[in-house]
C-alpha positions as CSV (number, residue, x, y, z in Angstrom):
1,X,69.3,-46.8,-40.3
2,X,69.4,-48.0,-36.3
3,X,70.3,-44.4,-35.5
4,X,67.5,-42.6,-37.5
5,X,64.8,-44.6,-35.8
6,X,64.6,-42.7,-32.9
7,X,64.6,-39.4,-34.7
8,X,61.7,-40.2,-36.7
9,X,59.9,-41.6,-33.5
10,X,60.7,-38.7,-31.9
11,X,59.2,-36.9,-34.9
12,X,55.7,-38.1,-34.9
13,X,55.3,-37.9,-30.9
14,X,55.9,-34.5,-31.3
15,X,52.9,-34.3,-34.0
16,X,50.6,-36.7,-32.5
17,X,51.3,-34.3,-29.0
18,X,50.6,-30.9,-31.2
19,X,47.4,-32.1,-32.8
20,X,46.2,-33.6,-29.3
21,X,47.0,-30.2,-27.8
22,X,45.2,-27.8,-30.5
23,X,42.6,-30.3,-30.1
24,X,42.0,-29.5,-26.6
25,X,42.3,-26.4,-27.4
26,X,39.2,-26.6,-30.1
27,X,37.1,-28.2,-27.5
28,X,38.1,-26.2,-24.5
29,X,37.0,-23.4,-26.4
30,X,33.8,-24.4,-27.9
31,X,32.3,-25.5,-24.4
32,X,33.0,-22.1,-23.2
33,X,31.1,-20.3,-26.2
34,X,28.1,-23.1,-24.9
35,X,28.1,-22.8,-21.1
36,X,29.3,-19.5,-20.3
37,X,30.9,-18.8,-16.9
38,X,28.7,-19.3,-13.9
39,X,28.5,-15.4,-13.1
40,X,25.0,-13.9,-11.6
41,X,25.0,-10.0,-10.4
42,X,22.7,-9.1,-8.1
43,X,19.8,-7.8,-10.9
44,X,20.2,-11.2,-13.1
45,X,19.6,-12.5,-9.2
46,X,16.7,-10.9,-8.8
47,X,14.9,-11.3,-12.0
48,X,15.3,-15.2,-12.2
49,X,14.2,-16.2,-8.4
50,X,11.3,-13.4,-8.3
51,X,8.3,-13.6,-10.8
52,X,6.8,-10.8,-12.3
53,X,3.1,-9.2,-12.3
54,X,3.0,-6.5,-14.4
55,X,0.4,-3.6,-12.4
56,X,-2.1,-1.8,-14.2
57,X,-1.0,2.3,-14.7
58,X,2.4,1.6,-12.6
59,X,5.7,2.1,-13.8
60,X,7.3,-0.2,-12.1
61,X,6.5,-4.1,-11.9
62,X,5.5,-6.6,-8.7
63,X,7.3,-8.8,-7.8
64,X,6.1,-11.8,-5.9
65,X,8.6,-14.2,-3.9
66,X,9.2,-17.4,-4.6
67,X,8.4,-20.5,-2.0
68,X,11.7,-22.0,-3.2
69,X,14.2,-19.4,-3.1
70,X,14.8,-16.6,0.0
71,X,16.9,-13.6,-1.4
72,X,19.0,-13.0,1.2
73,X,20.9,-9.9,-0.3
74,X,18.7,-7.5,1.7
75,X,20.0,-8.9,4.9
76,X,23.3,-7.9,3.9
77,X,22.7,-4.8,2.4
78,X,20.8,-3.6,5.8
79,X,24.7,-4.5,7.2
80,X,26.9,-2.9,4.5
81,X,25.0,-0.3,2.5
82,X,22.5,1.3,5.3
83,X,24.0,3.7,8.2
84,X,23.3,3.2,11.3
85,X,22.0,6.3,12.1
86,X,18.6,7.1,10.5
87,X,17.5,9.8,12.2
88,X,17.6,12.0,8.6
89,X,15.4,9.7,6.7
90,X,17.0,9.5,3.5
91,X,17.6,7.2,0.1
92,X,20.8,5.7,-1.4
93,X,19.8,6.6,-5.3
94,X,22.3,8.2,-6.8
95,X,20.9,8.4,-10.5
96,X,17.4,10.5,-9.9
97,X,14.6,8.0,-8.9
98,X,11.9,8.3,-11.7
99,X,8.5,8.6,-9.3
100,X,6.1,5.9,-10.0
101,X,3.8,9.4,-9.1
102,X,5.2,10.5,-12.6
103,X,1.5,10.2,-14.3
104,X,-0.7,10.3,-11.1
105,X,-3.6,11.0,-14.2
106,X,-3.0,7.3,-14.2
107,X,-5.9,4.8,-12.4
108,X,-4.9,3.5,-9.1
109,X,-3.3,0.1,-8.2
110,X,-5.8,-2.3,-8.7
111,X,-6.0,-5.4,-6.3
112,X,-3.9,-8.4,-7.7
113,X,-7.3,-11.4,-8.4
114,X,-6.6,-13.8,-5.8
115,X,-6.2,-16.5,-8.4
116,X,-2.7,-14.9,-9.3
117,X,-1.3,-15.9,-5.8
118,X,-0.8,-19.3,-4.3
119,X,-1.8,-19.2,-0.6
120,X,1.8,-20.5,0.1
121,X,3.4,-17.4,-1.5
122,X,1.8,-14.4,-0.1
123,X,2.0,-11.4,-1.9
124,X,4.8,-9.3,-1.4
125,X,2.7,-5.5,-1.8
126,X,-0.4,-6.9,-0.7
127,X,-2.8,-3.7,-2.2
128,X,-6.0,-5.2,0.1
129,X,-6.3,-3.3,3.4
130,X,-8.6,-3.1,6.6
131,X,-11.2,0.1,6.8
132,X,-12.1,2.6,9.1
133,X,-15.5,4.4,9.1
134,X,-14.1,7.5,11.5
135,X,-16.7,11.0,10.7
136,X,-15.4,13.6,10.1
137,X,-14.4,15.6,13.6
138,X,-15.1,19.2,11.9
139,X,-16.9,20.6,9.4
140,X,-14.6,22.6,7.7
141,X,-15.7,23.3,4.0
142,X,-12.8,22.9,2.4
143,X,-10.1,20.4,3.7
144,X,-7.9,17.7,2.2
145,X,-10.5,14.8,1.6
146,X,-13.0,17.5,-0.6
147,X,-10.2,18.6,-2.4
148,X,-8.8,15.0,-3.3
149,X,-11.4,14.1,-6.2
150,X,-10.3,16.8,-8.2
151,X,-6.7,16.2,-8.3
152,X,-4.7,13.4,-10.2
153,X,-4.3,11.4,-6.5
154,X,-8.2,10.8,-6.4
155,X,-7.4,7.3,-8.0
156,X,-5.0,5.8,-5.3
157,X,-6.1,7.8,-2.3
158,X,-8.5,5.8,0.1
159,X,-10.2,7.7,2.8
160,X,-11.2,4.8,4.8
161,X,-7.3,3.7,5.3
162,X,-6.6,3.5,9.4
163,X,-3.8,5.5,9.5
164,X,-3.5,4.1,13.8
165,X,-3.6,0.9,14.6
166,X,-5.3,0.1,18.5
167,X,-7.2,-2.3,20.6
168,X,-9.9,-3.4,18.5
169,X,-7.6,-3.8,15.4
170,X,-6.0,-7.2,16.9
171,X,-8.0,-10.5,15.7
172,X,-7.0,-13.7,15.1
173,X,-7.7,-13.2,11.9
174,X,-6.0,-10.4,10.5
175,X,-2.9,-11.9,13.0
176,X,-2.7,-14.4,10.2
177,X,-3.5,-11.6,7.3
178,X,-0.6,-9.4,8.4
179,X,1.7,-11.3,9.4
180,X,2.7,-12.3,5.6
181,X,4.4,-8.6,6.0
182,X,7.4,-8.0,7.7
183,X,8.7,-4.8,9.5
184,X,6.4,-1.7,9.1
185,X,4.6,-3.3,6.5
186,X,2.5,-5.8,8.9
187,X,2.8,-7.9,11.5
188,X,5.5,-10.8,10.3
189,X,8.2,-9.6,12.8
190,X,6.2,-9.5,16.1
191,X,5.4,-12.3,17.9
192,X,1.7,-12.8,18.1
193,X,1.8,-12.5,22.1
194,X,3.7,-9.4,22.4
195,X,1.4,-7.5,19.7
196,X,-1.8,-9.1,21.8
197,X,-0.7,-7.9,25.2
198,X,0.6,-4.2,24.0
199,X,-2.5,-3.3,21.4
200,X,-4.9,-4.8,24.1
201,X,-3.5,-1.8,26.3
202,X,-4.4,0.7,23.4
203,X,-8.0,0.6,24.2
204,X,-9.1,4.3,24.7
205,X,-10.5,6.9,22.3
206,X,-7.6,8.5,22.9
207,X,-5.8,5.6,21.1
208,X,-8.2,5.6,18.3
209,X,-7.9,9.4,17.2
210,X,-5.6,11.3,15.7
211,X,-6.7,14.3,17.3
212,X,-8.3,13.0,21.0
213,X,-8.9,16.8,22.0
214,X,-10.2,18.5,19.6
215,X,-14.0,18.7,21.2
216,X,-12.4,19.6,24.2
217,X,-11.0,22.9,23.1
218,X,-13.1,25.7,23.8
219,X,-11.2,28.0,21.2
220,X,-11.3,25.3,18.3
221,X,-11.6,26.7,14.7
222,X,-13.9,25.4,11.8
223,X,-11.2,23.7,10.3
224,X,-8.1,21.7,11.6
225,X,-4.6,23.3,10.9
226,X,-1.6,21.5,11.1
227,X,2.1,22.1,10.9
228,X,4.0,19.6,10.0
229,X,7.8,19.9,10.3
230,X,10.5,18.5,9.3
231,X,14.7,18.6,10.0
232,X,15.3,19.8,6.6
233,X,18.3,22.8,7.0
234,X,15.8,25.2,4.3
235,X,14.7,26.0,7.6
236,X,18.2,27.3,9.3
237,X,17.5,31.2,9.3
238,X,13.8,30.9,8.1
239,X,11.8,33.0,10.8
240,X,8.9,30.2,10.7
241,X,8.4,29.5,14.0
242,X,5.8,32.3,15.1
243,X,3.9,30.8,11.9
244,X,4.3,26.8,13.1
245,X,3.4,27.6,16.5
246,X,0.1,28.7,15.5
247,X,-1.7,26.0,14.0
248,X,-4.1,23.8,15.9
249,X,-1.7,21.0,15.8
250,X,2.5,20.7,15.6
251,X,3.9,17.5,14.1
252,X,7.5,16.8,14.4
253,X,9.7,14.0,14.1
254,X,12.8,12.1,14.9
255,X,16.2,14.5,15.9
256,X,13.7,17.4,16.7
257,X,16.0,20.4,18.4
258,X,14.4,22.9,19.5
259,X,16.2,24.4,22.1
260,X,17.7,27.5,20.3
261,X,16.2,27.0,17.2
262,X,12.5,28.4,18.2
263,X,12.9,31.5,15.8
264,X,12.7,29.0,13.1
265,X,11.4,25.9,13.5
266,X,9.0,27.2,16.8
267,X,8.6,25.4,20.5
268,X,5.3,23.3,20.2
269,X,5.0,19.6,19.8
270,X,1.6,18.2,19.4
271,X,2.8,14.5,18.1
272,X,6.3,13.4,17.7
273,X,6.5,10.4,15.2
274,X,9.6,7.9,15.4
275,X,10.5,4.3,15.8
276,X,12.3,3.2,19.0
277,X,15.2,2.5,16.6
278,X,15.4,6.4,15.1
279,X,14.5,7.8,18.5
280,X,17.8,6.0,20.3
281,X,19.9,7.0,16.6
282,X,19.2,10.6,17.2
283,X,20.3,11.1,20.6
284,X,23.6,9.3,20.2
285,X,23.8,11.6,17.0
286,X,22.4,14.7,17.6
287,X,23.2,15.3,21.7
288,X,25.6,17.6,21.0
289,X,23.4,19.8,19.0
290,X,20.9,19.5,22.4
291,X,18.6,16.7,21.8
292,X,18.0,14.6,24.5
293,X,15.0,12.6,23.4
294,X,11.3,13.1,22.7
295,X,9.9,16.3,23.7
296,X,7.8,16.1,26.7
297,X,4.6,18.4,27.5
298,X,1.2,18.3,28.3
299,X,-0.1,18.6,24.6
300,X,2.5,16.5,23.4
301,X,1.3,12.8,21.6
302,X,3.9,9.8,21.0
303,X,3.4,8.0,17.7
304,X,4.8,4.9,17.2
305,X,5.9,3.8,13.5
306,X,6.4,-0.2,14.3
307,X,9.4,-1.6,12.5
308,X,9.9,-3.7,15.0
309,X,8.4,-5.7,17.3
310,X,10.9,-3.9,20.4
311,X,8.3,-0.9,18.8
312,X,5.5,-2.7,21.0
313,X,7.5,-3.4,23.5
314,X,8.9,0.0,24.6
315,X,5.4,1.1,23.8
316,X,3.8,-1.4,26.5
317,X,6.7,-0.4,28.8
318,X,6.1,2.8,29.0
319,X,2.8,3.3,29.1
320,X,2.2,0.8,32.1
321,X,5.8,1.7,34.0
322,X,7.0,-1.6,33.3
323,X,10.9,-2.7,33.1
324,X,11.7,-4.3,29.8
325,X,13.9,-7.7,30.4
326,X,15.1,-8.3,26.9
327,X,16.6,-6.6,23.7
328,X,18.2,-3.8,22.9
329,X,16.0,-1.5,25.5
330,X,16.1,-3.5,28.5
331,X,16.7,-2.0,32.2
332,X,16.3,-2.2,35.8
333,X,14.2,0.4,35.6
334,X,11.2,1.5,33.4
335,X,11.8,3.6,30.5
336,X,11.6,7.5,30.9
337,X,11.9,8.9,27.7
338,X,8.4,10.3,27.6
339,X,8.1,11.3,31.0
340,X,7.9,10.0,34.4
341,X,4.0,10.8,34.1
342,X,3.3,9.5,30.9
343,X,0.1,7.6,30.5
344,X,-1.8,4.9,27.7
345,X,-3.6,8.2,26.8
346,X,-0.6,9.7,25.4
347,X,0.6,6.7,22.9
348,X,-0.6,6.2,19.7
349,X,1.3,3.8,16.8
350,X,0.6,3.5,12.7
351,X,-1.5,0.4,11.3
352,X,0.9,-1.3,9.3
353,X,-1.7,-1.1,6.6
354,X,-1.2,2.8,6.1
355,X,2.3,2.2,6.0
356,X,2.0,-0.5,3.0
357,X,-0.1,1.5,1.4
358,X,1.6,4.7,1.4
359,X,4.8,2.7,0.0
360,X,2.2,1.0,-2.2
361,X,1.0,3.6,-4.1
362,X,2.8,7.0,-3.1
363,X,6.2,6.1,-3.2
364,X,6.1,3.1,-5.0
365,X,10.4,3.1,-5.8
366,X,12.4,1.2,-8.7
367,X,14.5,0.4,-5.2
368,X,11.3,-2.4,-4.9
369,X,13.3,-3.5,-8.1
370,X,16.6,-4.5,-6.1
371,X,17.6,-6.2,-3.6
372,X,17.1,-3.8,-1.5
373,X,12.8,-4.1,-1.6
374,X,12.8,-6.0,1.8
375,X,14.8,-2.9,3.5
376,X,12.9,0.3,1.6
377,X,9.7,1.9,2.8
378,X,8.9,5.3,3.3
379,X,10.7,7.4,5.3
380,X,9.7,8.5,8.8
381,X,9.0,12.2,7.8
382,X,7.0,11.0,4.7
383,X,5.1,8.9,7.2
384,X,4.3,11.8,9.4
385,X,3.7,14.2,6.2
386,X,0.8,11.7,4.6
387,X,-0.3,10.8,8.0
388,X,-1.2,14.7,8.1
389,X,-2.5,15.1,5.0
390,X,-4.8,11.8,6.1
391,X,-6.3,13.2,8.9
392,X,-5.8,16.9,8.8
393,X,-8.6,19.8,7.3
394,X,-5.3,21.7,5.9
395,X,-1.7,21.0,6.2
396,X,1.4,23.1,6.2
397,X,4.9,22.0,5.3
398,X,8.7,22.9,6.5
399,X,11.6,21.4,6.4
400,X,10.7,18.7,3.8
401,X,13.0,18.5,1.2
402,X,12.8,20.5,-2.2
403,X,14.8,20.8,-5.3
404,X,17.3,23.3,-4.8
405,X,18.5,21.1,-1.5
406,X,21.9,21.6,-2.4
407,X,22.0,25.2,-1.3
408,X,21.3,23.8,2.4
409,X,23.0,21.8,5.1
410,X,21.5,18.6,6.1
411,X,19.7,20.0,8.9
412,X,18.5,22.7,10.6
413,X,20.3,22.9,13.6
414,X,23.8,22.0,12.0
415,X,26.4,24.7,13.2
416,X,28.9,23.7,10.3
417,X,27.1,23.3,6.7
418,X,27.0,19.1,5.8
419,X,25.8,17.8,2.5
420,X,22.2,15.9,2.4
421,X,23.0,12.8,3.0
422,X,21.3,9.4,1.4
423,X,20.7,5.7,2.7
424,X,19.1,2.6,0.8
425,X,16.2,2.6,2.5
426,X,14.6,5.2,1.5
427,X,14.1,7.0,-1.5
428,X,14.2,10.8,-0.9
429,X,14.5,12.6,-4.4
430,X,11.0,10.7,-4.8
431,X,9.6,11.8,-2.3
432,X,11.0,15.4,-2.7
433,X,8.6,14.8,-6.0
434,X,5.8,13.6,-4.4
435,X,6.0,16.8,-2.2
436,X,6.1,18.8,-5.3
437,X,3.1,17.0,-6.5
438,X,0.9,17.3,-3.4
439,X,1.7,21.3,-3.6
440,X,0.6,22.0,-7.1
441,X,-2.5,20.1,-6.5
442,X,-3.2,21.9,-3.7
443,X,-3.3,19.3,-0.9
444,X,-0.7,20.7,1.0
445,X,1.5,24.2,1.2
446,X,5.5,23.5,0.9
447,X,7.4,26.0,2.4
448,X,9.8,26.5,-0.3
449,X,13.1,29.5,-0.3
450,X,12.5,29.2,-3.9
């Protein structure tokens, strides 16, 4: 009897232990079913921390930033996903981005009612803009503005949007309004004193008007004809140089290499569009192709796309021939990117309302639904072309992406063929679709090989 007792106790012990282990497993399984593991991808994070507002007649949804939670994924994307060089304005959109202009017969994006946005939660999109009522500089009978009402773009096109900003645009009230928007879309990235002093020197008619010398031209035509030249490989061997130079004004952007390419792209530059970042990146990346900096001529004007405060700082220093004592452009001598004798009348700067208007109404990309929304903006080339559409009477566009872009190299000056690059901060496929629609609407004449 005494020998069997330990054996029975041992059997009871193993039996109870098995039952306890089985019970524990059942409880764990039940808890796992009820409370999934806390995994969160970028999309679920974005959807959780942003309130959604449906936007009438736009295929995408507008997101309004929550005051309690800041999405820091965009900064990581900016460091990790966006290549440092932006000279070729592109986007990273492997799946063909669905253009929000697919149905341009829809009505325009309406301003959101004021009661939908709390004062402490500024609207990310801000579809309200300043207005400028400038009389037309010509009596062109068939200019773009007169053709717009007969096109699908009539509901989204604003005739009184300010394309350029100058001294009169700065007021404390305007700073309060635009400081809600960062980057190129507002003044939120610019110190108020930097902004005030920089815009303060842009106080001439030349800074206010795009075509400040038009009335002084002796042989001016009835209409202002503009050639807007991108850097796409489609221009290689195009022999369009003479045709481009025959326009009243020629727009160029970023790494516009001219030496040795005149037969294809011409030699004149009336307006050079850039940001400080894209210009400096172009000088590094395309030096081997002959690009040494912005074109310099008596005709050339320089239009800043102000991404950061450094654009305002460089513009002021170059205009006043003073040194820059801080930031990436700091130096012991005044900047000479634009020539040693450049004057303030040579400089213009895009209005942030205009950039935000282009993003909201013309290039409202699906990237705005993702964490990349805080770094997304229209490409520098897109801003240049759309600015021309809003100021010129007639626009011929060259070197912009077309559906057969795979047949051409990235740039017209490439010595060897390079595939077109796409980056995360632009939606180049959507821009390509927009150029086709503007061409079909008769608002631009787009150069295409096929």
